[in-house]
TIPA-845280 format. One record per residue (C-alpha): residue number from 1; x, y, z. Coordinates in nm, 2 decimals. Layout:
PT	NUM	X	Y	Z
...
This chain:
PT	1	-2.29	0.61	-1.86
PT	2	-2.03	0.67	-1.60
PT	3	-2.16	0.71	-1.24
PT	4	-2.13	1.05	-1.07
PT	5	-1.83	1.06	-0.84
PT	6	-1.86	1.16	-0.48
PT	7	-1.56	1.26	-0.25
PT	8	-1.51	1.07	0.08
PT	9	-1.28	1.15	0.37
PT	10	-1.13	0.95	0.66
PT	11	-0.85	1.04	0.90
PT	12	-0.51	0.88	0.87
PT	13	-0.27	0.99	1.13
PT	14	-0.20	1.36	1.10
PT	15	-0.36	1.37	0.76
PT	16	-0.70	1.32	0.61
PT	17	-0.73	1.07	0.32
PT	18	-0.97	1.18	0.05
PT	19	-1.09	0.98	-0.25
PT	20	-1.33	1.05	-0.54
PT	21	-1.54	0.72	-0.59
PT	22	-1.88	0.64	-0.72
PT	23	-1.98	0.47	-0.38
PT	24	-1.88	0.41	-0.03
PT	25	-1.78	0.06	-0.11
PT	26	-1.54	0.18	-0.38
PT	27	-1.39	0.44	-0.13
PT	28	-1.33	0.17	0.13
PT	29	-1.16	-0.04	-0.14
PT	30	-0.94	0.25	-0.24
PT	31	-0.83	0.30	0.13
PT	32	-0.77	-0.06	0.18
PT	33	-1.01	-0.08	0.47
PT	34	-1.14	-0.42	0.58
PT	35	-1.42	-0.26	0.80
PT	36	-1.70	-0.03	0.73
PT	37	-1.55	0.30	0.84
PT	38	-1.87	0.48	0.75
PT	39	-2.08	0.27	1.00
PT	40	-1.82	0.34	1.26
PT	41	-1.85	0.71	1.21
PT	42	-1.48	0.74	1.10
PT	43	-1.54	0.83	0.73
PT	44	-1.78	1.07	0.58
PT	45	-1.88	1.23	0.24
PT	46	-1.73	1.57	0.16
PT	47	-1.95	1.85	0.02
PT	48	-1.71	2.14	0.05
PT	49	-1.62	2.24	-0.31
PT	50	-1.26	2.35	-0.20
PT	51	-1.19	2.01	-0.04
PT	52	-1.34	1.82	-0.34
PT	53	-1.13	1.98	-0.61
PT	54	-0.81	1.78	-0.59
PT	55	-0.97	1.43	-0.53
PT	56	-1.20	1.49	-0.83
PT	57	-0.89	1.56	-1.05
PT	58	-0.76	1.21	-0.98
PT	59	-1.05	0.97	-0.92
PT	60	-0.99	0.65	-0.74
PT	61	-0.66	0.76	-0.60
PT	62	-0.61	0.84	-0.23
PT	63	-0.52	1.21	-0.17
PT	64	-0.36	1.28	0.16
PT	65	-0.38	1.63	0.31
PT	66	-0.22	1.75	0.64
PT	67	-0.49	1.86	0.90
PT	68	-0.28	2.16	0.98
PT	69	0.08	2.28	1.01
PT	70	0.31	2.11	1.26
PT	71	0.29	2.41	1.50
PT	72	-0.09	2.37	1.50
PT	73	-0.08	2.00	1.56
PT	74	0.17	2.05	1.85
PT	75	-0.06	2.32	2.00
PT	76	-0.35	2.08	1.98
PT	77	-0.17	1.84	2.22
PT	78	-0.28	1.84	2.58
PT	79	-0.04	2.04	2.81
PT	80	0.23	1.86	3.00
PT	81	0.17	1.80	3.37
PT	82	0.40	2.01	3.59
PT	83	0.67	1.81	3.76
PT	84	0.67	1.81	4.14
PT	85	0.98	1.81	4.36
PT	86	1.10	1.48	4.49
PT	87	1.08	1.40	4.86
PT	88	1.37	1.27	5.07
PT	89	1.21	0.92	5.07
PT	90	1.18	0.92	4.69
PT	91	1.55	1.02	4.66
PT	92	1.64	0.71	4.87
PT	93	1.45	0.47	4.63
PT	94	1.70	0.51	4.34
PT	95	2.00	0.45	4.57
PT	96	1.85	0.13	4.69
PT	97	1.77	0.02	4.33
PT	98	2.13	0.08	4.24
PT	99	2.27	-0.12	4.52
PT	100	2.04	-0.41	4.42
PT	101	2.15	-0.39	4.07
PT	102	2.51	-0.40	4.18
PT	103	2.45	-0.72	4.37
PT	104	2.27	-0.88	4.07
PT	105	2.55	-0.78	3.83
PT	106	2.81	-0.96	4.06
PT	107	2.64	-1.29	4.02
PT	108	2.78	-1.51	3.74
PT	109	2.56	-1.54	3.43
PT	110	2.35	-1.86	3.40
PT	111	2.49	-2.12	3.17
PT	112	2.37	-2.12	2.81
PT	113	2.08	-2.36	2.76
PT	114	2.16	-2.69	2.57
PT	115	2.05	-2.75	2.23
PT	116	2.09	-3.12	2.26
PT	117	1.73	-3.21	2.31
PT	118	1.62	-2.99	2.02
PT	119	1.88	-3.13	1.79
PT	120	1.78	-3.49	1.89
PT	121	1.42	-3.41	1.81
PT	122	1.51	-3.26	1.47
PT	123	1.73	-3.57	1.39
PT	124	1.44	-3.80	1.48
PT	125	1.20	-3.60	1.27
PT	126	1.44	-3.61	0.97
PT	127	1.48	-3.99	1.02
PT	128	1.09	-4.03	1.01
PT	129	1.07	-3.82	0.70
PT	130	1.35	-4.03	0.53
PT	131	1.18	-4.36	0.63
PT	132	0.85	-4.23	0.49
PT	133	1.02	-4.12	0.16
PT	134	1.16	-4.48	0.13
PT	135	0.82	-4.63	0.21
PT	136	0.66	-4.42	-0.06
PT	137	0.93	-4.52	-0.31
PT	138	0.87	-4.89	-0.23
PT	139	0.49	-4.85	-0.27
PT	140	0.53	-4.67	-0.60
PT	141	0.76	-4.95	-0.74
PT	142	0.50	-5.21	-0.63
PT	143	0.23	-5.00	-0.78
PT	144	0.42	-4.98	-1.12
PT	145	0.48	-5.36	-1.12
PT	146	0.10	-5.42	-1.06
PT	147	0.02	-5.17	-1.34
PT	148	0.26	-5.36	-1.58
PT	149	0.09	-5.70	-1.48
PT	150	-0.25	-5.54	-1.54
PT	151	-0.15	-5.42	-1.89
PT	152	0.00	-5.77	-1.97
PT	153	-0.32	-5.95	-1.85
PT	154	-0.51	-5.71	-2.05
PT	155	-0.31	-5.79	-2.37
PT	156	-0.33	-6.16	-2.30
PT	157	-0.71	-6.13	-2.26
PT	158	-0.75	-5.94	-2.59
PT	159	-0.54	-6.20	-2.77
PT	160	-0.72	-6.50	-2.63
PT	161	-1.07	-6.33	-2.69
PT	162	-0.97	-6.25	-3.05
PT	163	-0.86	-6.61	-3.10
PT	164	-1.18	-6.74	-2.94
PT	165	-1.39	-6.50	-3.14
PT	166	-1.23	-6.62	-3.46
PT	167	-1.32	-6.98	-3.36
PT	168	-1.67	-6.86	-3.28
PT	169	-1.71	-6.70	-3.63
PT	170	-1.57	-7.02	-3.80
PT	171	-1.80	-7.23	-3.60
PT	172	-2.11	-7.01	-3.68
PT	173	-2.01	-7.01	-4.06
PT	174	-1.98	-7.39	-4.04
PT	175	-2.31	-7.43	-3.86
PT	176	-2.48	-7.19	-4.11
PT	177	-2.34	-7.40	-4.39
PT	178	-2.46	-7.73	-4.23
PT	179	-2.80	-7.59	-4.18
PT	180	-2.82	-7.47	-4.53
PT	181	-2.71	-7.81	-4.67
PT	182	-2.96	-7.98	-4.44
PT	183	-3.24	-7.77	-4.58
PT	184	-3.18	-7.86	-4.94
């Protein structure tokens, strides 16, 4: 039996994000939250039937609703502080700054930094990588040669063991025949 769906809400900018889910954990997953928004008091369960209608129509999907018109949102902003008239001393400051900027602008620009040290370090790194690749290749070739020697030694051992086992079987048969002949 399917679990009963609940509707949850969390603010998302100028909107509220609603989701119909069976649990808080499922709602957090639908929102893509990596923190428990319910524990922080940022998310809540919705019980208003009018607000629950649209999310329940598409369970598991996040439904965004504006928290009001643009005019209402602008009206909710705090009022701008009134601007005050500048004093004569404050009028003088921009002139001094402009003069300082003009002096700075007349100085020649600093020379472009050199990439030589960076390029040398990158070349040294590439050389070390190439040396390591060559070393790995040589070690792989030595390993392949050792593997061939091991296989050849194994084959020699098997051949020699088979020859010696045949000799043992013949000797055992001859011994058994000799013992049988001796008993008669």
